[in-house]
C-alpha positions in Angstrom: 150.7 -70.3 -47.8 151.0 -73.4 -45.4 148.0 -76.5 -45.4 146.1 -76.8 -42.4 142.9 -78.4 -41.9 139.7 -75.8 -42.9 138.1 -72.9 -40.4 135.3 -74.9 -38.2 133.0 -74.4 -40.4 129.9 -77.4 -39.9 128.7 -77.0 -43.3 132.1 -77.8 -45.3 132.6 -81.3 -47.4 134.6 -83.2 -45.6 138.5 -83.5 -44.9 138.7 -80.0 -46.8 141.9 -78.1 -46.5 142.6 -74.3 -47.0 145.5 -72.5 -47.5 146.7 -70.1 -45.0 146.9 -66.6 -46.9 149.3 -63.5 -46.3 146.7 -62.2 -44.9 145.7 -65.0 -42.7 142.0 -65.4 -44.4 141.7 -69.2 -44.9 141.0 -70.4 -48.3 139.9 -73.7 -49.4 142.1 -75.4 -51.6 139.5 -77.0 -53.4 137.0 -75.3 -55.2 133.5 -75.9 -57.0 134.3 -75.8 -60.8 132.4 -74.0 -63.0 133.0 -75.0 -66.7 130.7 -76.2 -69.0 127.5 -75.6 -66.3 124.3 -74.5 -68.6 123.3 -70.6 -68.3 119.9 -71.9 -67.1 121.1 -74.1 -64.4 124.1 -72.0 -63.2 123.0 -69.9 -60.8 120.6 -72.7 -59.0 123.9 -74.9 -59.0 126.1 -72.6 -57.0 123.2 -72.0 -54.5 123.2 -76.1 -53.9 127.3 -76.1 -53.9 127.4 -73.4 -51.2 124.2 -75.5 -49.2 126.8 -78.2 -49.9 129.4 -76.4 -48.1 131.4 -75.7 -51.0 133.1 -72.0 -50.5 135.7 -71.1 -53.1 134.2 -71.4 -57.1 136.9 -71.9 -60.0 135.3 -69.9 -63.3 137.0 -67.9 -66.0 135.6 -65.1 -68.9 136.0 -67.9 -71.7 133.0 -69.9 -69.4 130.5 -66.9 -70.5 128.2 -67.7 -66.8 129.6 -64.7 -64.8 126.0 -63.6 -65.0 124.7 -66.8 -63.6 127.4 -67.5 -61.0 126.8 -63.9 -60.0 123.0 -64.6 -59.5 123.3 -67.5 -57.4 126.1 -65.8 -55.3 123.6 -62.5 -54.5 121.0 -65.7 -53.8 123.0 -66.7 -50.8 124.0 -63.7 -49.8 120.7 -62.2 -49.4 119.3 -65.6 -48.5 122.2 -65.0 -45.5 123.7 -68.6 -45.8 126.8 -67.3 -45.9 128.9 -64.3 -46.5 130.8 -62.6 -48.8 133.7 -62.5 -46.7 133.2 -66.5 -46.5 133.4 -67.4 -50.2 136.1 -67.1 -52.4 136.2 -66.5 -56.6 138.4 -67.5 -58.3 139.2 -67.2 -62.6 141.6 -67.0 -65.2 143.4 -64.9 -67.5 144.0 -65.5 -71.2 
């Protein structure tokens, strides 16, 4: 993996760097943290984060907001804001 400037998506946060994966895909090095996001605002927060340029989301089953994260992702996909292959959803195992 080599650190380099992120792909040329004008909506990415300034200075965002990416890691090039073995597949050749570029994954943003910084992710939007989903910890402690209340369920009632989680989906809209994910939508807002995508609109602000985030493409990587950091979650975990322990956060208890997976359903709401999925709802936010579905909204941006349905709206055509991004394609699924533009997003990275990462999680943690116990």
